[in-house]
C-alpha positions in Angstrom: 83.2 75.6 29.0 84.2 74.2 32.2 87.5 75.5 33.8 89.5 73.4 36.1 92.2 74.3 38.5 94.6 72.7 41.2 97.3 70.3 41.3 99.0 68.5 38.4 101.6 66.1 39.0 102.9 62.5 37.9 101.7 59.5 39.9 104.4 56.7 40.2 101.9 53.9 40.4 102.8 50.4 41.7 101.9 47.9 38.9 103.4 44.7 40.3 106.2 43.2 42.4 109.3 41.8 40.9 111.7 40.0 43.3 109.9 41.2 46.2 110.3 44.8 45.1 107.4 47.1 43.9 107.5 48.3 40.2 106.1 51.5 39.3 104.7 53.2 36.3 104.8 56.9 35.7 101.1 58.2 34.8 99.8 61.8 34.4 97.6 62.6 37.6 96.5 64.8 40.3 92.6 65.1 41.0 91.9 68.3 39.1 94.1 67.3 36.3 92.2 63.9 36.0 89.0 65.7 36.0 89.9 67.9 33.2 91.2 65.1 30.9 87.9 63.1 31.8 85.9 66.2 30.8 87.9 66.4 27.6 87.4 62.7 26.8 83.5 63.2 27.1 83.8 65.9 24.4 83.1 68.7 26.8 84.6 72.1 26.2 87.2 72.3 29.1 90.2 74.4 30.0 93.0 73.9 32.5 94.5 76.8 34.2 97.3 75.5 36.5 100.6 76.2 35.4 102.7 73.0 33.9 106.4 72.5 34.2 108.7 72.7 31.0 110.6 69.4 32.2 110.2 66.3 30.6 107.4 65.1 33.0 105.6 68.3 32.2 105.8 67.5 28.5 104.0 64.3 29.3 101.3 66.1 31.4 100.7 68.8 28.7 100.6 66.3 25.9 97.9 64.1 27.7 95.6 67.3 28.1 96.0 68.3 24.7 95.3 64.9 23.2 92.1 64.9 25.4 90.9 68.1 23.9 91.7 70.3 26.8 92.7 73.8 26.4 95.8 74.8 28.5 95.6 78.4 29.7 98.5 79.4 31.9 102.2 79.6 30.4 104.4 76.7 31.3 107.1 77.4 33.9 110.6 76.1 34.7 110.0 74.8 38.3 109.8 70.8 38.4 106.7 68.7 38.2 105.1 67.4 41.5 105.6 63.9 42.2 103.2 61.5 43.8 104.1 57.7 44.6 101.0 55.5 44.6 101.3 51.9 46.2 98.5 49.6 47.1 97.5 47.9 50.2 94.6 45.2 49.8 93.9 47.0 46.5 93.4 50.4 47.9 95.7 53.3 47.0 98.1 55.0 49.5 99.9 58.2 48.5 103.2 59.9 49.2 103.8 63.5 47.7 106.6 65.7 46.7 105.6 69.1 45.9 107.8 71.7 47.5 108.6 74.5 45.0 107.0 72.8 42.2 105.3 74.1 39.2 101.7 73.8 40.0 102.1 75.9 42.9 103.5 78.9 40.8 100.4 81.0 40.8 99.2 84.4 41.7 95.9 85.8 41.6 96.3 88.4 38.9 97.7 85.8 36.6 94.8 83.4 37.2 92.3 86.3 36.4 94.2 87.2 33.2 94.3 83.7 32.1 90.3 83.0 32.8 88.6 82.2 29.4 85.7 84.5 28.8 83.6 81.5 27.9 84.0 79.7 31.2 80.6 78.9 32.8 81.9 76.5 35.6 85.1 76.2 37.8 86.0 72.9 39.4 88.9 72.4 42.0 90.0 70.3 44.9 92.4 68.3 46.6 96.2 69.2 47.2 96.1 72.8 45.9 93.7 73.8 48.8 95.9 72.0 51.5 98.4 74.6 52.7 100.7 77.5 51.6 100.2 80.8 49.6 98.8 78.8 46.7 95.8 77.4 48.8 94.8 81.0 49.9 95.1 82.1 46.2 93.0 79.4 45.0 90.5 80.2 47.5 90.5 83.9 46.7 90.2 82.9 42.9 87.3 80.6 43.8 85.4 83.6 45.4 86.2 85.8 42.6 84.6 83.4 39.9 81.7 82.9 42.1 80.9 86.6 42.0 81.0 86.3 38.1 78.2 83.9 38.4 80.1 80.7 37.4 78.8 77.3 38.6 81.4 76.4 41.4 82.1 72.9 41.9 84.4 71.5 44.6 85.8 68.0 45.4 87.9 68.2 48.3 89.6 64.7 47.9 91.4 65.4 51.3 94.8 64.2 51.8 94.9 64.4 55.8 98.7 63.4 56.0 99.4 66.8 54.3 97.0 69.0 56.4 99.4 70.5 59.1 96.7 73.2 60.4 93.3 71.4 60.5 91.6 74.6 61.9 92.8 76.6 58.8 92.0 74.1 56.4 88.5 73.6 57.7 87.9 77.2 57.7 89.2 77.5 54.0 86.9 74.5 53.0 83.9 76.0 54.7 84.3 79.3 52.6 84.6 77.4 49.5 81.5 75.3 50.4 79.4 78.4 51.0 80.2 79.5 47.4 79.6 76.0 45.7 76.6 74.9 43.8 78.1 71.1 43.4 80.0 69.5 46.2 81.3 65.8 46.0 82.8 64.1 49.0 84.0 60.7 49.7 83.1 58.8 52.7 86.8 59.2 53.9 86.5 63.0 53.3 83.4 62.9 55.4 84.9 60.9 58.1 87.8 63.4 58.5 85.8 66.7 58.1 83.3 65.6 60.8 85.5 63.7 63.0 83.7 60.5 62.4 86.4 58.0 61.7 84.9 54.6 61.7 81.4 55.8 61.7 78.3 53.9 60.0 77.1 55.0 56.5 74.0 56.1 58.2 76.1 58.6 60.4 78.0 59.7 57.5 74.9 60.3 55.5 73.3 62.3 58.3 76.5 64.5 58.3 76.5 65.1 54.7 72.8 66.0 54.7 73.5 68.3 57.4 76.6 69.9 55.4 74.3 70.2 52.2 71.8 72.4 54.3 74.5 74.5 55.8 76.5 75.1 52.6 73.6 75.8 50.7 74.9 73.6 47.7 72.4 72.8 44.8 73.9 69.2 44.9 75.9 67.5 47.3 77.2 63.9 46.6 78.8 61.5 49.1 80.4 58.7 47.5 80.7 55.3 49.2 83.2 53.4 47.3 81.8 50.0 46.3 78.6 50.7 48.0 77.7 53.6 45.3 76.7 57.1 46.4 74.1 59.2 48.2 73.3 62.6 47.0 71.1 65.4 48.3 69.3 67.7 45.9 66.3 70.0 46.6 65.7 68.6 50.2 65.5 64.9 48.8 67.9 62.2 49.3 69.0 60.1 46.0 70.5 56.6 46.2 73.2 55.8 43.4 73.7 52.0 42.7 77.2 51.0 42.3 78.3 49.9 38.9 80.9 47.3 39.7 83.5 46.3 36.9 83.5 42.7 35.4 87.3 42.8 36.2 88.7 45.1 38.8 91.9 47.1 37.8 92.4 49.7 40.6 90.5 52.6 42.1 92.9 55.3 41.2 90.9 58.4 39.6 87.5 56.8 40.0 86.3 59.7 42.1 87.6 62.2 39.5 85.8 60.5 36.8 82.8 60.5 38.9 83.1 64.2 39.4 83.9 65.1 35.7 81.0 63.3 34.6 78.4 65.1 36.9 79.9 68.4 35.3 79.7 66.9 31.8 76.1 65.7 32.3 75.1 69.1 33.6 76.7 70.7 30.4 75.0 68.3 28.2 71.6 68.9 29.8 72.2 72.7 29.5 72.2 73.2 33.2 75.7 74.4 33.8 74.6 77.4 36.1 73.4 77.7 39.5 70.0 78.4 38.6 70.1 75.7 35.8 71.2 73.2 38.2 68.4 73.9 40.6 65.8 73.8 37.8 66.5 70.4 37.0 63.9 67.6 37.7 64.8 65.2 40.2 64.7 62.3 37.5 67.4 64.2 35.6 69.5 64.5 38.7 69.3 60.9 39.3 70.1 60.0 35.7 73.3 62.2 35.6 74.6 60.5 38.8 73.7 57.0 37.5 75.9 58.0 34.3 78.6 59.2 36.7 78.8 56.0 38.4 78.9 54.1 35.2 81.9 56.2 34.1 83.6 55.4 37.6 83.0 51.8 37.2 84.6 52.0 33.6 87.6 53.7 35.2 88.1 51.0 37.8 88.2 48.4 35.3 91.5 49.7 34.1 94.8 50.7 35.9 95.4 54.2 36.9 93.2 57.0 36.2 91.8 55.9 32.6 88.3 57.7 32.1 86.0 56.4 29.3 85.6 58.4 26.2 81.8 59.7 25.5 81.6 56.8 23.0 82.6 54.2 25.6 80.2 55.7 28.2 77.3 55.7 25.8 78.0 52.1 24.5 
């Protein structure tokens, strides 16, 4: 089983303009939440441990997870659902978040430990839950506790720089998590921000990512490059992942989450969902699972919002 934690929210996504005004559609979202749903749709045993609100939006979030085959581990809480507003500029999403005192931030370490399923073999986290506040420190401590238990630890920072008030504290937290991670996925934008390389070439970003892979000790580090595919660093080797562009572009919301979920699902399908299992994979198998992840992301971007493929769609 793969366990997932982190933010859960409603994306109000711009779908069109009417008389010059944007029109938004409410969609379940949050990077870890999207990853959990994508895992469930691929038939992977998956559980989600973040509390979900009892409000009407929380009902929508809860139902989508259950319908995708995800086990919901934590009791629901009365605090409101976190909200995000997603608008588009030249086809790329921009985000505003409203998450003070919301349901997904109502965590404590003892409750997370108590809700942890015994069958969990891997844990995935990333994005807003790690940004700031007491909940970010709790997630960090929980990550370390799970790593001590021998789980495969997987990290997708999915950085929202506008919400990071203390860069040094965030980078220290990220460094701690990376040192415990077997799988790390970074977007080119993540790498630019972490390394202070805004506007750098892909070659410079690749060099920084390779150095990070060595420093963190991760078994697999992936650097996604948007429409240009991805690079990966595994066993001292660099792999190139060709893009899988859709016939028709919907939008890019959730593409990275779908890519991340598919890496984990493929590790599970290959019986490599452990730090030692990952490192024992032949390079050809790693290339294959990355190519499958790119295919899944390509299917997602052919649709609107985060809309990952089922296993049947992925294998078709």
